[in-house]
Backbone bond lengths (Angstrom), bond angles and torsions (degrees), N, CA, C in turn:
res aa  C-N    CA-C-N  psi(-1)  N-CA   C-N-CA  omega(-1)  CA-C   N-CA-C  phi
1 M - - - 1.522 - - 1.462 110.42 -
2 V 1.292 121.03 147.95 1.387 127.24 -179.33 1.558 107.53 -122.86
3 A 1.352 115.76 171.70 1.448 120.71 177.83 1.530 106.82 -106.95
4 Y 1.286 118.74 156.36 1.471 126.13 -175.16 1.540 109.50 -121.85
5 L 1.361 114.42 146.00 1.383 120.03 174.00 1.535 109.83 -127.43
6 L 1.387 111.65 118.40 1.455 119.20 -176.68 1.588 109.63 -83.88
7 D 1.317 115.51 122.32 1.431 120.58 177.85 1.552 106.17 -70.02
8 E 1.350 115.93 158.10 1.496 118.36 -173.15 1.485 111.94 -67.20
9 N 1.294 121.45 -13.70 1.462 122.62 179.95 1.566 113.09 -86.75
10 V 1.297 116.69 0.51 1.500 120.13 178.88 1.513 106.34 -72.24
11 N 1.279 115.54 120.54 1.465 122.62 177.87 1.549 111.25 -56.13
12 E 1.356 114.24 132.04 1.487 120.13 -179.71 1.491 114.53 46.96
13 S 1.317 114.60 52.56 1.532 121.55 -172.64 1.516 107.77 -59.92
14 G 1.365 118.72 -37.92 1.463 121.64 177.64 1.518 112.28 -58.33
15 R 1.292 118.19 -40.79 1.452 123.30 179.47 1.514 111.09 -72.30
16 V 1.343 117.88 -41.25 1.440 123.01 176.42 1.589 108.38 -58.45
17 K 1.315 114.81 -52.36 1.457 119.91 179.06 1.518 112.33 -55.70
18 A 1.378 114.62 -49.82 1.469 115.25 -178.06 1.475 113.83 -60.79
19 H 1.271 118.18 -42.24 1.510 124.40 -178.29 1.525 109.99 -64.14
20 C 1.322 116.60 -45.93 1.490 120.19 -179.48 1.471 109.96 -68.33
21 T 1.329 120.36 -42.75 1.435 122.74 178.58 1.522 111.36 -59.51
22 E 1.340 119.43 -36.77 1.413 122.61 177.91 1.546 107.72 -64.31
23 L 1.295 118.40 -27.43 1.493 119.48 -178.30 1.572 112.10 -93.16
24 G 1.318 112.74 8.68 1.484 119.01 177.13 1.487 116.82 84.79
25 I 1.372 115.52 12.24 1.452 120.72 -177.31 1.573 108.34 -87.11
26 E 1.295 116.53 128.19 1.540 117.74 175.67 1.467 106.16 -75.52
27 I 1.339 118.15 120.79 1.404 124.51 -177.35 1.459 110.89 -151.64
28 Y 1.367 116.29 139.96 1.347 125.21 -176.93 1.546 112.64 -132.81
29 R 1.360 117.49 156.02 1.444 120.64 173.99 1.575 108.49 -106.28
30 V 1.321 117.95 149.22 1.431 117.90 177.39 1.537 111.62 -54.24
31 H 1.345 116.34 -27.97 1.423 123.53 175.90 1.556 112.29 -54.51
32 D 1.368 114.26 -37.03 1.473 119.46 -175.37 1.540 111.12 -67.31
33 F 1.289 117.69 -16.71 1.486 121.68 -175.64 1.507 110.13 -115.50
34 G 1.341 117.71 15.09 1.482 119.07 -177.75 1.539 113.88 66.67
35 L 1.243 119.30 27.46 1.500 120.67 -174.90 1.512 110.86 -104.54
36 L 1.330 119.05 18.65 1.449 119.77 -179.52 1.553 109.95 -68.68
37 R 1.269 116.50 136.34 1.461 122.91 -179.27 1.554 109.72 64.07
38 T 1.253 114.57 35.99 1.572 122.09 178.62 1.521 108.40 -99.59
39 E 1.286 116.95 145.78 1.452 119.33 175.84 1.511 110.94 -57.72
40 D 1.291 112.55 144.61 1.509 122.10 -175.64 1.534 109.26 -59.14
41 R 1.285 121.39 -41.56 1.431 127.15 -178.20 1.598 108.51 -58.48
42 I 1.330 117.09 -41.21 1.444 121.07 -179.81 1.518 110.81 -70.38
43 I 1.335 114.96 -41.22 1.465 118.44 175.49 1.532 110.90 -62.05
44 F 1.306 121.41 -41.66 1.437 127.03 175.60 1.532 109.35 -57.35
45 Q 1.307 118.37 -51.85 1.439 125.58 -178.65 1.543 107.34 -58.06
46 F 1.291 118.17 -47.17 1.465 124.46 -178.36 1.492 107.08 -56.83
47 A 1.322 118.81 -53.39 1.477 124.99 -177.02 1.588 106.65 -59.16
48 Q 1.308 116.92 -45.45 1.479 119.94 178.23 1.469 115.20 -59.68
49 E 1.370 114.93 -45.21 1.443 120.73 -177.49 1.539 111.67 -64.99
50 H 1.395 112.31 -36.06 1.495 117.00 -169.89 1.551 113.41 -102.57
51 G 1.425 113.54 2.91 1.464 119.15 175.18 1.497 115.84 73.20
52 Y 1.332 118.10 38.32 1.465 123.98 175.78 1.537 112.88 -100.66
53 V 1.342 116.79 142.01 1.427 122.49 165.90 1.489 106.98 -80.80
54 I 1.332 117.54 127.61 1.454 119.42 179.92 1.476 112.02 -86.27
55 V 1.391 116.59 141.91 1.405 123.54 174.66 1.476 107.25 -116.55
56 T 1.314 119.01 113.60 1.436 121.00 -166.06 1.594 112.97 -147.17
57 G 1.249 118.46 152.22 1.458 126.25 165.05 1.453 115.43 -97.75
58 N 1.370 115.49 -4.51 1.482 122.52 179.85 1.557 106.60 -86.26
59 I 1.285 115.87 70.00 1.445 118.45 -169.52 1.522 112.46 -68.59
60 Y 1.401 117.30 -45.51 1.472 123.43 -174.48 1.611 107.66 -61.57
61 E 1.290 117.22 -43.56 1.458 119.73 -175.91 1.519 110.80 -70.41
62 F 1.341 113.55 -52.13 1.501 116.80 -173.88 1.539 113.96 -69.92
63 R 1.295 116.15 -32.01 1.497 119.67 172.61 1.443 111.41 -63.16
64 S 1.362 118.42 -40.24 1.451 122.65 179.60 1.463 109.07 -64.34
65 F 1.313 122.04 -42.89 1.440 127.91 177.22 1.601 108.73 -62.39
66 Q 1.304 113.66 -44.18 1.482 119.87 178.00 1.456 111.33 -55.94
67 N 1.354 115.46 -49.37 1.464 122.69 -176.64 1.507 110.01 -63.07
68 E 1.302 116.69 -41.83 1.521 121.11 177.13 1.565 109.29 -55.68
69 V 1.313 113.90 -52.34 1.509 117.95 -178.76 1.491 110.22 -60.55
70 N 1.323 117.22 -42.34 1.504 118.21 -176.53 1.497 110.18 -62.90
71 R 1.382 116.21 -38.92 1.489 121.32 -178.25 1.538 110.20 -66.32
72 R 1.367 115.67 -32.28 1.489 118.10 178.29 1.529 111.26 -83.21
73 G 1.293 116.23 -9.24 1.439 119.52 -178.46 1.503 116.99 76.63
74 E 1.311 117.08 21.04 1.403 125.16 -177.23 1.505 111.64 -86.17
75 L 1.317 116.86 159.54 1.469 123.44 179.29 1.547 111.44 -73.26
76 F 1.304 113.82 127.39 1.498 121.81 169.16 1.489 107.57 -145.85
77 L 1.366 116.72 128.45 1.403 122.21 -173.57 1.550 113.07 -74.57
78 G 1.354 116.69 -32.67 1.380 119.33 177.35 1.523 115.20 133.12
79 A 1.324 113.42 178.97 1.553 117.33 -176.06 1.549 107.53 -144.80
80 I 1.340 113.44 148.94 1.405 122.15 169.24 1.537 105.99 -108.43
81 Y 1.312 117.11 115.83 1.408 125.66 -177.30 1.525 113.93 -94.32
82 I 1.314 115.85 138.35 1.489 121.53 -177.19 1.542 106.35 -118.12
83 P 1.382 117.14 108.41 1.459 117.56 177.51 1.476 112.84 -62.96
84 P 1.362 118.39 153.67 1.479 119.83 -175.15 1.515 116.56 -52.60
85 Q 1.370 114.53 -39.77 1.459 117.85 -176.21 1.581 113.34 -68.54
86 L 1.305 116.69 -14.11 1.429 123.38 -177.39 1.552 114.93 -109.15
87 Q 1.363 116.04 -3.57 1.456 118.65 -172.76 1.503 117.78 -61.87
88 K 1.383 114.66 -19.36 1.501 120.62 178.85 1.516 112.02 -92.10
89 N 1.284 116.16 -6.25 1.528 122.92 -171.62 1.523 106.50 -91.24
90 T 1.362 116.15 84.53 1.464 122.26 -176.32 1.547 111.33 -60.64
91 E 1.318 114.99 -39.37 1.458 118.31 -176.81 1.536 111.41 -66.00
92 L 1.307 117.75 -34.26 1.485 118.70 177.37 1.515 108.62 -70.34
93 I 1.259 120.05 -38.23 1.433 125.55 -177.38 1.559 107.10 -63.41
94 I 1.296 116.04 -49.72 1.468 118.69 -179.37 1.549 107.42 -63.40
95 R 1.307 120.03 -44.94 1.474 120.73 -175.08 1.538 108.75 -61.29
96 R 1.341 116.08 -38.56 1.485 116.47 -178.46 1.577 111.00 -68.39
97 I 1.307 117.27 -39.53 1.408 118.12 177.83 1.556 111.25 -58.25
98 V 1.322 112.08 -50.96 1.498 120.52 177.53 1.564 110.54 -53.35
99 E 1.304 116.12 -45.09 1.488 123.01 179.84 1.564 111.37 -57.52
100 V 1.396 109.85 -49.15 1.477 115.35 -179.04 1.462 110.86 -65.36
101 E 1.310 115.81 -37.17 1.499 118.67 177.87 1.492 113.87 -63.26
102 T 1.284 119.35 -31.50 1.470 122.76 -178.75 1.532 112.81 -91.42
103 E 1.279 118.65 -14.35 1.486 125.30 175.75 1.439 112.04 -68.73
104 E 1.311 114.54 161.47 1.490 113.73 167.64 1.460 108.28 -76.73
105 Y 1.287 114.72 122.28 1.470 124.65 -172.26 1.539 110.48 -74.59
106 Y 1.292 118.22 139.48 1.430 120.30 171.69 1.552 108.46 -133.61
107 L 1.358 112.11 140.57 1.459 120.92 -175.30 1.547 111.01 -59.14
108 G 1.282 114.75 137.86 1.498 119.50 -179.09 1.515 116.35 73.02
109 G 1.308 116.07 21.59 1.419 121.06 -173.44 1.559 111.01 -63.42
110 E 1.293 115.20 154.31 1.407 123.67 175.50 1.540 108.47 -133.65
111 W 1.292 117.72 111.24 1.446 122.30 -177.57 1.559 108.79 -117.31
112 W 1.309 115.96 153.42 1.445 123.83 -178.31 1.531 111.18 -121.27
113 V 1.301 116.00 138.94 1.451 119.99 166.69 1.484 108.10 -75.38
114 R 1.321 116.55 130.22 1.500 120.35 -175.56 1.560 106.91 -142.03
115 E 1.291 111.99 155.64 1.458 118.49 -178.22 1.559 108.62 -77.98
């Protein structure tokens, strides 16, 4: 099992966190660490340093950071990406986190919220 970090753009992040916590999933919001309105690169580095899988709708930025880390051969646990058209679908976001939690985990994973 891994821990997850919800970026500030995750819709209803408090509800997502509460539901996942009830299911025994270790999950945090950037708010929990005083990272609200923080640059994406800093959030990415924080997640990388603390071993969190990022859950974000900032696909372009975070995939770019992920690719940089992969090229350097550094450790990155992975990210769950939320496409723009699904960013308000809290149920799908929760479902995807639960699915990733129950799948066989692989380092550097990249998962997508899908309908």
